[in-house]
Steps between C-alpha positions, in 0.01 A plus 500: 500500500753373741413788743121436458563116574703591804212724642248239409705239684552719798125559517432133485745426776329769717162352436622152574665616823174688607293195422731269684488740809122511475499113481718470795275749691202284417682174602606663831145614566361158427764346731402735784134408459594122488684548827197678652269216380744227617267414783173556319296263308242543213149364544610219267796407719287543806249264366766247444630557840160437671403217248180687401382686183609843415140611508479384855794709588350813356186435697711479825668826418160657413363378832787635695633164624815548295693829522622597144637790305326591173748475215354566155233243441646262760590516869814432683495307823788516747636151571478560874131582483431187279699278747295648796168431311607154424582425874241714663199535257169499690335266237608281217611700208271301269475180313847351413597470153611139562411226738572595866451803710559853399828657609342766711311269741456644847820444707527487873611835653874518508666497844613822655865549523555647845817660584727340781371513840167650399248339702124546450216437739258263342137578584200339344514578121794727537816611649648810669844589398677732740734748353546809276303477185801595281696207647206243496344557164808393292482166680158420352456311169399704190132503376378338817218728612171571337440804711724737698341752734749748631422766759854659549593780723359820342817711607464756778133471533503330841756729660507306824590163329871446447426252206329780316786749529798281403590691179690829506341634182227449247743362259628234739146390557430481133823296436397260759145464372626431154732217621221313681243546226760365245532197719110456517490539129718193470310304754150568323345254267436620148128533565542651849433838668718703730296737724699783675331714757567873524360831614467861380497800737694795632809312575451192278567649164770241458229263401479689161855435438467128595215451245701657238797300566319173525299517183819539320630168638162316458189552314232702660176295558261703727493753776264397778364740751450370853228719644556476874148619573632730778745771442815572707511861618868600409421786280349838571567675158304257285231208496547239765691199339298177491675272259813299419612373171596149370714500175442182303787389271540208269766369258545609134234711326350210321466275807156406629485457878279274674193679650168366619246776508218249603690423821443863628155581390306730739167356611180705452260526813168328459310834463722606210450167317130527536506855373698398196262202435216747441661614184272361230753550215644147585314218352680222675448607870656164628818573309495865620463378874790259466714787359407728786561241766861452375562862600661784317871524405730685748659812369854606556388724785488260809314632782622322811508670843846554646579331822468728812642449837181332642470257203517131606715435204773756603796313626791742570627627170464871411429435129295186521280441193136351536484136410176578305719721262768233463236227447380696183849508352570135574161365389512682166868460401564141606361165504480240777851341537682790343784658680482863643785690628519805741860624509409744797263276702455734795193388705451193285176601334606364152601175657172471698286570191701250292473228768125543526438504124700196425813659342866412574681799619846644618546807714837678553535723809798670657359577838492204749194654687297504189598149412381394841172679426461332176581157635235539786247621242550197263497254787169641626350432143639156506358432846149610387482446134125577482566845636524777238623848522281625205 
């Protein structure tokens, strides 16, 4: 009996030790999760923070206005995202639970925090900041821009231009690309879009690596094809290239960027409208005609002729984009009064488009000669505001 009791007690002690160890492991796991969730709020806590109902918070998450992570039946919201929404929400969150205004009332745009000795050139609704993008971007305030349009050097495409041949290797170029994109991600509003121009070709295969790299850092949103209408005869072993690409990126997967499809409808000509109106299947022809006169939705293949040497719009930059192309990006992905950023301003097309379309803008450019081109271009618009390039 004594031996059996001893064995039984030993087994009980082992069982207790194992149970204790398992409990400690569970407690440790919970502690780790709590540390990870330290800066996260549940929808109930978020509702209290914003002084609205929990149902309203869920609706904001569903609409993509609040970035949240699904956790069981609830969502977790980062405190920083909630604070941003409170200070920079584009509309009231909803009816307050108590008298007074809701906590997420529209706030004035926070001021930029310029680095020392960083002087911009105010022009119209915007400003040109001279310098290297990697040095200038960190001086701008977070979540300041609704839209960012980046047309960076493609890397060893324009072999005669020093600014396109700065990097010793593809890896160096990719490292540089990731750095400025991470800064742009910080500067982009939760419902904003970042457009990045790129090109595929015999030498430009690095663009495939750029797309792969950037879609790991941000959420893929779309790939827009810019049909240049005219090819550039640089290949003799395949079809003549005629397009470039625009990678569209947004924040987290559940974010919903602002996009106004009606702003970039394509108008039908009168003959086409009259042909469609002959279709007898529609009973309300007046409604049918109103619909047709609105035009059709633009696809993600944008056909805009590239600029040739004889073009009146061409002003001295080897990779200048047509303003008609940039207009479509700005009209659809921003509202009047929104801020637009171009970290590689070049010939100033983004600034010119934003100025004419009533957007605020900031352009960053390293080359003094291109800054001068942009300055003259904007001054020309300001001198003749009724003049339009599109």
